[in-house]
C-alpha positions as CSV (number, residue, x, y, z in Angstrom):
1,M,-0.2,-0.2,0.0
2,T,1.1,3.5,-0.8
3,A,1.1,6.2,1.7
4,V,-0.4,9.3,0.6
5,V,0.7,12.5,2.5
6,E,-0.6,15.2,2.1
7,E,1.6,19.0,2.3
8,K,-0.5,22.2,3.6
9,S,-0.5,24.3,0.8
10,V,1.1,27.8,1.7
11,I,-1.4,29.7,-0.4
12,E,-5.1,29.7,-1.0
13,F,-6.7,31.5,-4.2
14,K,-10.1,33.4,-2.8
15,G,-12.7,35.1,-4.6
16,R,-13.4,38.5,-3.5
17,M,-15.1,41.3,-5.0
18,L,-12.8,44.6,-4.0
19,M,-14.0,48.0,-5.1
20,M,-11.7,50.7,-6.7
21,T,-11.7,54.2,-7.2
22,V,-10.8,55.4,-10.8
23,L,-9.3,58.6,-10.9
24,Q,-9.4,60.0,-14.7
25,L,-7.0,62.3,-15.1
26,R,-7.7,65.4,-17.4
27,T,-4.5,66.9,-17.3
28,L,-0.6,65.7,-17.1
29,D,1.0,68.8,-15.9
30,A,2.2,67.9,-12.4
31,N,1.8,71.3,-10.9
32,Q,-2.0,71.3,-11.5
33,L,-2.2,68.1,-10.3
34,H,-0.5,68.4,-7.3
35,Q,-2.7,71.4,-6.4
36,E,-6.2,69.8,-6.9
37,I,-5.0,66.2,-5.5
38,S,-4.1,68.0,-2.4
39,Q,-7.2,69.6,-1.8
40,R,-9.3,66.7,-2.2
41,L,-6.8,64.7,-0.5
42,E,-7.6,67.5,2.6
43,D,-11.2,67.1,2.5
44,A,-11.8,63.3,2.1
45,A,-12.7,60.9,4.5
46,Q,-9.9,58.5,5.6
47,W,-11.1,55.5,3.8
48,L,-10.9,57.5,0.7
49,Q,-7.6,58.2,1.5
50,E,-6.6,54.8,1.8
51,A,-8.7,53.6,-1.8
52,P,-6.7,51.7,-4.2
53,V,-7.0,53.8,-7.0
54,V,-6.8,53.2,-11.0
55,I,-5.7,55.8,-13.2
56,D,-7.4,56.5,-16.1
57,I,-5.8,58.9,-18.5
58,H,-8.7,60.9,-20.3
59,S,-8.7,60.1,-24.4
60,D,-7.9,63.8,-25.1
61,L,-4.4,63.5,-23.5
62,E,-1.1,63.0,-25.5
63,I,0.5,59.7,-23.7
64,D,4.8,59.6,-23.4
65,H,7.2,58.4,-20.7
66,V,8.3,61.9,-20.4
67,N,5.0,63.4,-19.2
68,L,3.6,60.1,-17.6
69,M,6.4,59.5,-15.3
70,P,6.4,62.9,-13.6
71,A,2.5,62.6,-13.2
72,V,2.3,59.3,-11.4
73,D,5.2,60.3,-9.2
74,T,3.4,63.4,-8.3
75,L,0.6,61.3,-6.7
76,R,2.4,59.0,-5.5
77,N,4.4,61.3,-3.1
78,L,1.0,63.0,-2.2
79,G,0.0,59.3,-1.1
80,V,-2.6,58.4,-3.6
81,N,-2.6,54.4,-3.2
82,L,-2.0,53.7,-6.8
83,V,-2.5,50.4,-8.0
84,A,-2.7,50.1,-11.7
85,L,-3.6,51.8,-15.0
86,A,-6.5,51.6,-16.9
87,R,-5.8,49.7,-20.1
88,T,-6.6,50.9,-23.3
89,D,-5.0,50.9,-26.6
90,R,-2.6,53.3,-25.8
91,I,-1.8,51.7,-22.3
92,D,0.0,48.4,-22.3
93,I,1.6,45.9,-19.9
94,D,4.9,47.3,-20.7
95,T,3.9,50.9,-20.2
96,A,2.8,50.1,-16.6
97,S,5.6,48.0,-15.3
98,T,8.1,51.2,-16.3
99,L,6.0,53.4,-13.9
100,G,5.8,50.2,-11.4
101,L,1.6,49.7,-11.8
102,G,-0.3,46.7,-13.2
103,T,-2.6,47.5,-15.6
104,L,-6.9,46.9,-15.5
105,S,-9.5,46.6,-17.5
106,L,-12.5,49.2,-16.8
107,A,-14.8,47.2,-19.2
108,G,-17.9,46.0,-17.5
109,G,-17.5,48.9,-14.2
110,R,-20.0,51.1,-13.1
111,D,-19.3,54.8,-12.2
112,V,-20.5,56.1,-8.9
113,P,-23.4,58.8,-9.6
114,R,-22.1,62.1,-8.6
115,R,-24.3,65.6,-8.7
116,S,-22.8,68.5,-10.2
117,E,-23.8,71.2,-7.5
118,P,-23.1,75.0,-8.4
119,A,-20.1,76.4,-6.7
120,A,-20.4,78.2,-3.0
121,D,-19.9,81.7,-3.5
122,A,-16.8,82.5,-1.0
123,S,-18.7,85.4,0.5
124,T,-22.0,83.7,1.7
125,A,-20.4,80.0,2.4
126,D,-21.3,78.6,5.5
127,T,-17.9,76.8,6.9
128,S,-19.8,74.3,9.3
129,Q,-19.7,70.5,8.6
130,H,-23.5,70.7,7.7
131,S,-23.6,73.2,5.5
132,E,-23.0,71.6,2.4
133,R,-25.7,68.9,2.6
134,V,-27.8,69.1,0.0
135,E,-31.2,67.4,-1.2
136,T,-31.8,63.9,-0.5
137,L,-31.1,61.0,-2.8
138,V,-34.2,58.2,-3.3
139,V,-33.0,55.2,-4.5
140,E,-35.5,53.0,-5.5
141,Q,-34.0,50.3,-7.6
142,P,-31.9,47.6,-5.9
143,V,-28.6,48.4,-5.2
144,R,-26.6,45.2,-7.2
145,S,-22.4,44.1,-6.7
146,G,-20.1,46.2,-8.1
147,Q,-22.6,49.5,-7.7
148,Q,-21.3,52.3,-6.0
149,V,-24.0,55.0,-4.9
150,Y,-22.9,58.1,-3.8
151,S,-25.0,61.1,-2.5
152,R,-23.9,64.6,-1.1
153,G,-26.6,64.8,1.5
154,D,-28.9,62.0,3.1
155,M,-29.8,58.8,0.8
156,I,-33.0,56.8,1.3
157,V,-32.6,53.4,-0.5
158,L,-36.0,51.6,-0.9
159,A,-34.7,48.2,-1.9
160,P,-32.1,45.7,-1.1
161,V,-28.4,46.4,-0.8
162,S,-26.5,43.2,-2.3
163,T,-23.1,41.8,-1.1
164,G,-20.2,43.9,-2.9
165,A,-22.6,47.3,-3.4
166,E,-21.6,50.1,-1.3
167,L,-23.4,53.1,-0.6
168,M,-21.9,56.3,0.4
169,A,-23.5,59.6,1.7
170,E,-22.1,63.0,3.2
171,G,-24.9,62.7,5.6
172,N,-27.5,59.8,6.8
173,I,-28.2,56.8,5.3
174,H,-31.7,54.9,5.2
175,V,-32.2,51.9,4.2
176,Y,-35.7,50.3,4.1
177,S,-34.6,46.4,3.0
178,N,-32.0,44.2,3.4
179,L,-28.3,45.8,4.0
180,R,-25.8,43.3,3.1
181,G,-22.9,45.5,1.0
182,R,-21.3,48.7,2.6
183,A,-22.7,51.8,4.2
184,L,-20.5,54.7,4.4
185,A,-22.5,57.3,6.1
186,G,-20.8,61.0,6.9
187,V,-17.8,60.3,4.4
188,R,-16.9,64.2,4.8
189,G,-16.4,63.8,8.4
190,D,-20.1,64.5,10.1
191,S,-20.0,62.5,13.2
192,S,-23.5,63.3,13.9
193,A,-24.6,61.3,10.5
194,R,-26.8,58.1,11.5
195,I,-27.3,54.9,9.3
196,F,-30.8,53.1,9.8
197,C,-31.7,49.6,8.1
198,Q,-34.3,47.1,8.2
199,Q,-32.1,44.3,8.1
200,L,-28.5,44.3,9.5
201,N,-26.1,42.0,7.4
202,A,-23.5,44.4,5.7
203,E,-20.1,43.9,4.8
204,L,-18.9,47.1,6.4
205,V,-20.2,49.8,8.3
206,S,-19.3,53.2,8.7
207,I,-20.0,56.8,10.0
208,A,-17.3,59.6,9.6
209,G,-14.2,56.9,9.1
210,H,-15.2,55.0,12.1
211,Y,-16.3,51.3,11.2
212,R,-17.1,48.0,11.7
213,V,-16.7,44.8,9.3
214,A,-19.5,41.6,9.4
215,E,-17.6,39.9,12.0
216,D,-17.6,42.6,14.3
217,L,-20.8,43.4,14.4
218,P,-23.1,42.4,17.3
219,D,-24.9,39.2,17.0
220,A,-27.9,40.5,18.8
221,H,-28.0,43.0,15.9
222,R,-27.8,41.0,12.9
223,N,-30.6,40.4,10.3
224,Q,-32.5,43.1,12.6
225,P,-34.0,46.9,12.3
226,V,-31.0,48.8,13.8
227,H,-30.0,52.2,14.1
228,L,-26.3,53.3,14.3
229,S,-24.8,56.2,15.9
230,L,-21.2,57.2,17.0
231,Q,-20.9,57.8,21.0
232,G,-17.1,59.5,21.2
233,E,-15.1,57.1,18.5
234,A,-16.9,53.8,19.4
235,M,-20.0,52.9,16.8
236,H,-23.4,52.2,18.5
237,F,-26.0,49.9,17.6
238,T,-30.0,50.5,18.8
239,A,-32.9,48.1,18.2
240,L,-35.3,50.0,16.2
241,K,-38.8,48.9,17.0
């Protein structure tokens, strides 16, 4: 009889859906990029500063290593978490590898719905964290895996949120159904923001950068109606009746 000895593998392949942010560059001027990216990161919540980023070069731009390398170096020096270039007929694996990046196809991806808001008049701008909230976004259709939805104010979702989907709001988030994806409220730092849902089965919940992942959700509140808020830096769960 031949004995079969199984060796414990040192690696394991796992299927997982990861959210990435696509940064479309409409200029490769390093000075312009430094100025605007610095401001965006200063205003962003921590999750955006740490998000993996794919660079998408606008089709109108001329691409060569002379102007592409300084642009990439500028983003890196600002702490942008670059992982890849969007693959096109002008961007190939060799081009990306010289910059220390991979390539990634954006085919089949979904953009984050964003609303264009008129710039505030500097003479009348209110500096409070609540002043920038705008009208509530109401989502009536299911939010499916791979979709991201963003609201400059509060968000009300009237349908299920699937695993792999992501909700982001500068204000409160209300989900009148099953929340199985990610919900990030107060993404610009509003610690008074709250999350309400009819069934809590989330992959991640976050308020003003403070988060809990699925494994850390209280068992008593799983699959139950719940209201989430911050108390200091701790996330508080309250049953909804």
